[in-house]
C-alpha positions in Angstrom: 3.1 0.7 -15.0 1.9 4.2 -16.2 3.2 6.5 -18.8 2.1 9.5 -16.7 4.6 8.5 -14.0 7.4 9.7 -16.2 5.6 12.9 -16.7 5.0 13.4 -13.0 8.6 12.5 -12.1 9.8 15.1 -14.7 7.4 17.7 -13.3 8.7 17.0 -9.8 12.4 17.1 -10.7 11.9 20.3 -12.7 9.6 22.0 -10.3 12.2 24.4 -9.2 12.8 25.3 -12.9 9.1 25.9 -13.6 9.4 29.5 -12.6 5.9 31.0 -12.9 4.3 31.3 -15.4 6.6 28.7 -16.7 4.1 25.8 -16.9 4.5 25.6 -20.6 2.2 28.5 -21.4 0.5 28.2 -24.7 1.4 31.1 -27.1 -1.4 33.6 -27.3 -3.4 32.0 -24.5 -3.8 34.9 -22.1 -6.5 34.7 -19.4 -9.4 37.2 -19.6 -11.9 36.1 -17.1 -13.9 38.9 -15.7 -14.7 37.1 -12.5 -11.1 36.4 -11.6 -9.6 39.8 -10.7 -6.0 40.1 -9.8 -6.7 40.6 -6.1 -8.7 37.3 -5.7 -7.0 34.6 -3.8 -6.9 32.1 -6.6 -5.9 34.4 -9.5 -2.3 33.1 -9.9 -3.6 29.5 -9.8 -6.2 30.1 -12.5 -3.9 32.1 -14.7 -1.0 29.7 -14.8 -3.2 26.6 -15.3 -5.2 28.3 -18.0 -2.1 29.5 -19.8 -0.7 26.0 -19.5 -3.8 24.6 -21.2 -4.9 22.6 -18.1 -8.1 24.3 -17.3 -10.7 26.4 -19.2 -13.5 28.7 -18.1 -17.2 28.2 -18.3 -16.9 30.5 -21.2 -14.3 32.8 -22.7 -15.2 35.5 -20.1 -16.3 33.5 -17.1 -14.3 31.1 -14.9 -17.0 30.3 -12.4 -14.8 29.8 -9.3 -17.6 29.1 -6.9 -19.2 26.5 -9.0 -18.8 22.9 -8.0 -16.7 20.4 -10.0 -18.5 17.4 -11.3 -16.9 13.9 -11.4 -16.2 14.0 -15.1 -14.7 17.5 -14.8 -12.5 16.3 -11.9 -11.3 13.2 -13.8 -10.3 15.5 -16.7 -8.5 18.1 -14.6 -6.6 15.7 -12.5 -5.5 13.4 -15.3 -4.4 16.2 -17.6 -2.6 17.9 -14.7 -0.5 14.7 -14.2 0.4 14.5 -17.9 -2.1 12.2 -19.4 -3.0 12.7 -23.1 -6.4 13.9 -24.0 -8.4 10.8 -24.8 -10.3 10.3 -28.1 -14.1 10.8 -27.8 -16.3 7.8 -27.9 -19.1 8.0 -30.5 -22.5 8.2 -28.9 -21.1 8.9 -25.4 -20.9 12.2 -23.6 -17.6 14.2 -23.7 -16.3 13.1 -20.3 -17.0 9.4 -20.8 -13.4 8.6 -22.0 -11.9 10.1 -18.8 -13.4 7.2 -16.7 -10.8 4.8 -18.2 -8.1 7.3 -17.5 -9.3 7.7 -13.9 -9.4 3.9 -13.4 -5.9 3.4 -15.0 -4.4 6.0 -12.7 -6.1 4.8 -9.6 -8.1 7.9 -9.0 -11.1 5.6 -8.3 -11.2 1.9 -8.2 -14.7 1.6 -9.8 -17.1 4.1 -11.4 -20.4 4.1 -13.1 -20.8 6.5 -16.0 -24.3 7.4 -14.7 -22.7 9.5 -12.1 -20.4 11.6 -14.2 -22.5 14.8 -13.7 -22.7 14.3 -9.9 -20.4 16.3 -7.6 -17.7 14.6 -5.6 -16.9 15.8 -2.1 -13.8 17.5 -1.0 -12.7 14.1 0.7 -13.3 12.2 -2.5 -11.3 14.7 -4.5 -8.4 14.5 -2.0 -8.3 10.8 -2.4 -8.1 11.1 -6.2 -5.3 13.7 -6.0 -3.3 11.7 -3.5 -3.5 8.5 -5.7 -2.7 10.5 -8.8 0.5 11.6 -7.1 1.2 8.0 -6.0 1.0 9.0 -2.3 0.0 6.5 0.3 -2.7 7.0 2.9 0.0 6.7 5.6 0.7 10.3 7.0 3.7 11.1 9.2 1.6 12.9 11.9 -1.9 13.3 13.2 -4.7 15.1 11.3 -4.7 18.9 11.6 -8.4 19.0 11.1 -11.0 18.7 13.8 -13.6 17.2 11.4 -11.5 14.9 9.3 -9.1 12.1 10.3 -8.1 10.7 7.0 -4.7 9.5 5.9 -4.8 10.9 2.3 -6.0 14.3 3.6 -3.4 14.5 6.2 -0.6 13.5 3.8 -1.7 16.1 1.3 -1.8 18.7 4.1 1.7 17.7 5.2 2.9 18.1 1.6 1.4 21.5 1.2 -1.2 20.3 -1.4 -4.3 20.8 0.7 -5.4 23.5 3.1 -8.3 23.9 5.5 -11.8 25.4 4.7 -12.3 27.4 7.8 -12.2 27.4 11.5 -14.5 26.7 14.3 -13.9 27.2 18.0 -10.3 27.7 17.2 -9.9 24.4 15.3 -9.2 24.1 11.6 -11.8 22.4 9.6 -11.6 20.4 6.3 -15.4 20.1 5.7 -14.9 16.7 3.9 -18.6 16.3 2.8 -18.8 19.6 1.1 -18.5 19.8 -2.8 -15.2 21.1 -4.1 -15.3 24.3 -6.1 -13.5 25.1 -9.4 -11.4 27.7 -7.5 -10.3 25.1 -4.9 -9.6 22.6 -7.6 -7.4 25.1 -9.4 -5.4 25.8 -6.2 -4.8 22.1 -5.7 -3.8 21.5 -9.2 -1.4 24.5 -9.2 0.3 23.2 -6.1 0.6 19.7 -7.7 2.6 21.5 -10.4 4.8 23.6 -8.1 5.5 21.6 -5.0 8.0 18.8 -4.7 5.9 16.2 -3.1 8.6 13.6 -3.2 11.0 15.5 -0.9 12.3 13.1 1.8 10.5 10.1 0.2 11.7 7.0 -1.7 10.1 5.3 -4.7 8.9 1.8 -4.7 6.5 0.1 -7.1 5.2 3.3 -8.6 4.5 4.9 -5.2 6.2 7.6 -3.1 6.8 6.2 0.3 7.6 8.2 3.4 10.3 6.4 5.4 9.7 5.6 9.1 12.2 6.9 11.7 14.3 4.5 13.6 12.1 5.2 16.7 9.0 4.2 14.7 10.3 1.0 13.1 13.7 -0.6 13.7 16.0 -0.2 10.7 17.7 -3.1 8.9 20.2 -4.6 11.3 22.1 -7.3 9.4 25.3 -7.2 7.4 24.3 -8.2 3.8 27.9 -9.4 3.1 27.6 -12.1 5.8 24.8 -14.0 3.9 25.9 -16.9 1.9 24.2 -19.9 0.3 25.3 -23.5 0.8 23.2 -25.3 -1.6 19.6 -24.5 -0.6 20.6 -23.6 2.9 21.3 -20.0 3.8 24.2 -19.2 6.2 25.0 -16.1 8.1 28.4 -14.8 9.4 31.2 -16.8 10.9 29.1 -18.8 13.5 29.1 -16.0 16.1 25.4 -15.2 15.3 22.9 -17.9 16.1 20.3 -18.8 13.4 18.0 -21.7 12.2 17.1 -22.7 8.7 13.6 -23.9 7.9 11.0 -24.5 5.3 7.4 -23.4 4.9 4.9 -25.8 3.2 1.2 -26.2 2.4 -0.9 -28.8 0.7 0.8 -28.0 -2.6 3.8 -30.0 -1.5 1.5 -33.1 -1.0 3.0 -35.9 1.1 6.4 -35.0 2.8 8.9 -37.4 4.3 9.5 -35.3 7.5 12.2 -37.6 8.8 14.2 -37.1 5.6 13.6 -33.3 5.9 15.0 -33.3 9.5 18.0 -35.5 8.5 18.9 -33.0 5.8 19.5 -30.4 8.5 16.2 -28.5 8.5 15.6 -27.0 12.0 12.0 -25.8 11.7 8.8 -25.9 9.5 6.1 -23.3 9.1 2.9 -25.1 8.1 0.0 -23.5 6.3 -3.1 -24.0 8.5 -5.5 -22.5 6.2 -6.6 -19.3 4.5 -9.3 -17.0 3.1 -10.3 -17.2 -0.6 -9.3 -14.2 -2.6 -12.7 -13.6 -4.2 -15.4 -15.3 -2.2 -13.9 -14.5 1.2 -14.7 -17.9 2.6 -12.3 -19.6 5.0 -10.7 -22.9 4.4 -8.4 -25.4 6.2 -5.2 -26.6 4.4 -6.0 -30.3 3.6 -2.4 -31.4 4.6 -2.1 -29.4 7.8 -2.9 -32.1 10.3 -0.7 -34.7 8.8 2.1 -32.1 8.3 1.8 -31.1 12.0 2.0 -34.7 13.2 4.9 -35.6 10.8 7.0 -32.6 11.5 6.6 -32.9 15.2 7.4 -36.7 15.1 10.6 -35.9 13.2 11.7 -33.5 15.9 11.3 -30.3 13.9 10.2 -27.1 15.6 6.9 -26.1 14.2 4.9 -22.9 13.5 1.9 -22.2 11.4 0.8 -19.5 8.9 -2.7 -18.4 7.7 -3.1 -16.9 4.2 -5.1 -13.8 5.1 -7.3 -11.6 2.9 -8.8 -9.7 5.7 -10.2 -6.3 4.7 -10.9 -5.0 8.2 -10.3 -5.7 11.9 -13.5 -7.8 12.1 -12.3 -10.2 9.4 -8.8 -10.4 11.0 -10.4 -11.4 14.3 -12.6 -14.0 12.4 -9.5 -15.5 10.9 -7.7 -15.7 14.2 -10.6 -17.5 15.9 -10.7 -19.9 12.9 -6.9 -20.7 13.4 -7.2 -21.1 17.1 -10.1 -23.5 16.6 -8.0 -25.6 14.2 -5.0 -25.6 16.5 -7.2 -26.8 19.4 -4.5 -25.8 21.9 -1.7 -27.6 20.1 1.8 -26.6 21.4 4.0 -24.7 18.8 7.6 -23.6 18.9 7.6 -21.1 16.1 4.9 -18.3 15.8 1.4 -18.2 14.4 1.9 -16.1 11.3 -0.6 -13.7 9.6 0.4 -14.0 5.9 -1.6 -11.1 4.3 -0.8 -10.9 0.6 -2.1 -8.7 -2.2 -2.8 -11.0 -5.2 -5.4 -11.2 -8.0 -5.5 -7.5 -9.1 -8.9 -5.9 -9.6 -10.7 -9.3 -9.3 -9.5 -9.7 -5.6 -11.6 -8.6 -2.7 -8.6 -6.8 -1.3 -8.4 -4.5 -4.4 -8.5 -0.9 -3.3 -8.4 -1.6 0.4 -6.4 1.1 2.2 -3.3 0.3 4.4 -5.2 1.4 7.5 -7.8 -1.3 7.1 -5.3 -3.9 6.1 -3.2 -3.1 9.1 -6.2 -3.2 11.4 -7.0 -6.7 10.2 -3.5 -8.0 10.8 -3.3 -6.3 14.2 -6.6 -7.9 15.2 -5.4 -11.3 14.1 -2.1 -11.1 16.0 -3.6 -9.6 19.1 -6.1 -12.4 19.4 -3.4 -15.0 18.8 -1.2 -13.6 21.5 -4.1 -13.4 23.8 -4.5 -17.2 23.3 -0.9 -17.7 24.4 0.9 -18.0 21.1 3.5 -15.7 19.6 2.3 -13.7 16.6 4.3 -12.9 13.5 3.5 -10.7 10.4 4.6 -12.0 6.9 5.1 -9.5 4.0 7.2 -8.8 0.9 8.6 -5.4 0.1 5.4 -4.3 -1.7 3.2 -5.1 1.2 5.6 -3.9 3.8 6.1 -0.5 2.2 2.7 0.0 0.4 -0.1 -2.0 2.0 0.7 -2.0 5.7 1.6 0.6 8.3 4.4 -1.2 10.1 4.4 1.4 12.9 1.2 -0.2 14.2 2.6 -3.7 14.0 5.9 -3.5 15.9 4.5 -5.5 18.8 4.9 -8.6 16.6 7.9 -10.2 14.9 8.4 -9.7 11.1 8.9 -12.4 8.5 10.2 -10.7 5.3 10.0 -12.4 1.8 12.6 -11.6 -0.9 14.0 -14.1 -3.2 17.7 -13.0 -3.4 21.2 -13.8 -2.3 21.1 -10.9 0.2 18.0 -8.9 1.6 17.7 -5.3 0.7 14.8 -4.1 2.9 15.0 -0.9 4.9 13.5 -2.3 8.2 14.5 -5.1 10.5 12.9 -8.6 10.6 13.3 -11.7 12.6 12.9 -14.2 9.8 13.7 -14.1 6.1 12.2 -16.2 3.3 15.0 -16.1 0.8 13.9 -18.6 -1.8 10.8 -20.2 -3.3 12.9 -22.8 -5.2 14.8 -24.7 -2.5 15.4 -28.4 -2.8 15.3 -30.5 0.4 15.3 -34.3 0.6 11.8 -35.6 1.6 10.0 -32.8 -0.3 9.0 -33.3 -3.9 9.7 -30.3 -6.0 10.5 -26.7 -5.0 9.9 -25.5 -1.5 10.2 -22.1 0.3 13.4 -21.7 2.4 13.8 -19.5 5.4 16.4 -18.4 7.9 15.4 -17.3 11.4 17.5 -15.2 13.8 15.3 -15.9 16.8 15.7 -19.3 18.5 11.9 -19.8 18.9 10.9 -22.5 21.3 14.0 -22.4 23.4 
């Protein structure tokens, strides 16, 4: 996805070998800043970064450690520190204009107006940029150490040794999130980026470093992959000693379905799309075939559940989606759960672009809590990307999980109750491809 990932990975792997000042010091580039004496706290940081060609002074003699860092300077410092090449200048534009594109490409920011290049970002905004540059998620392992800042990125960077506090008050450590960041503080952060192994204890997924959850937080994968086997489009598991059911999930895209033929083919259950939220406008809609699918599947004797395609970006929208679903159900009896199917699609044109895991998780949790309050069982649908990157599963363990991976065997780290193993199944009564699922919970019994 990004060339700089290779550079970052090499820097991480070789961090132990980068014995100071071994940052690739440029020959003849010795620091001579009169305002950075050897006894100042950031001397080593500035010296090593200057000799590596990452930072410069305000002049040949002045570093200006107490001066604030502007947006354009921050973009340059962070992108060069993670290995990006210096961009070519753009004729007629200011020197830092090309760094906007680098910042966007590397997810330092999700949108930016060049008119603000000379403005000063806050310490919190810089923390977000550094964390994203390192491909860290805003899901920390512990609580915030700061009395004045409860932010996932900040906490994660503190846990990794990248960020420190900015003082104490009444015995509590402060981060001072709204203060501007100084050149000295930025140098210290970038120096730690070079010299700390931020990936220790983490695993890599989709260009992100992910902190694994403990078994106490989220149950680990509990199936034997070797016991899964396909019989045509139908997944089997084990030697018959473990109960399971096989089902389909459908929407209006399957058009008219002969549900009796589906049941006769051996399908046990159907999860029906009840509706969704548009990815760009955010409007809610009902699946045009939901009501006839509900009636037909029930008449054929299939167990039935529903799913809602969610694009909620906060708890309020998750609750709105749940109320919409409950209104459409009108108290209808279901066997299988009501599923929150939150998916990340559409890239930068999607309304969910740049939404942090905490907000995504809050929306899902609000949806599921309201559904269960109404007497239904709630379930969360996700693929590996969403389950690892876009959701904090620790906050969703009160609900069952429906995992999507199109493979002969699942390879997820955590446990789930239902697996969507194919999007190209073939079942009598359904024209074309259909999603296939295996459930290890006998819902409706």
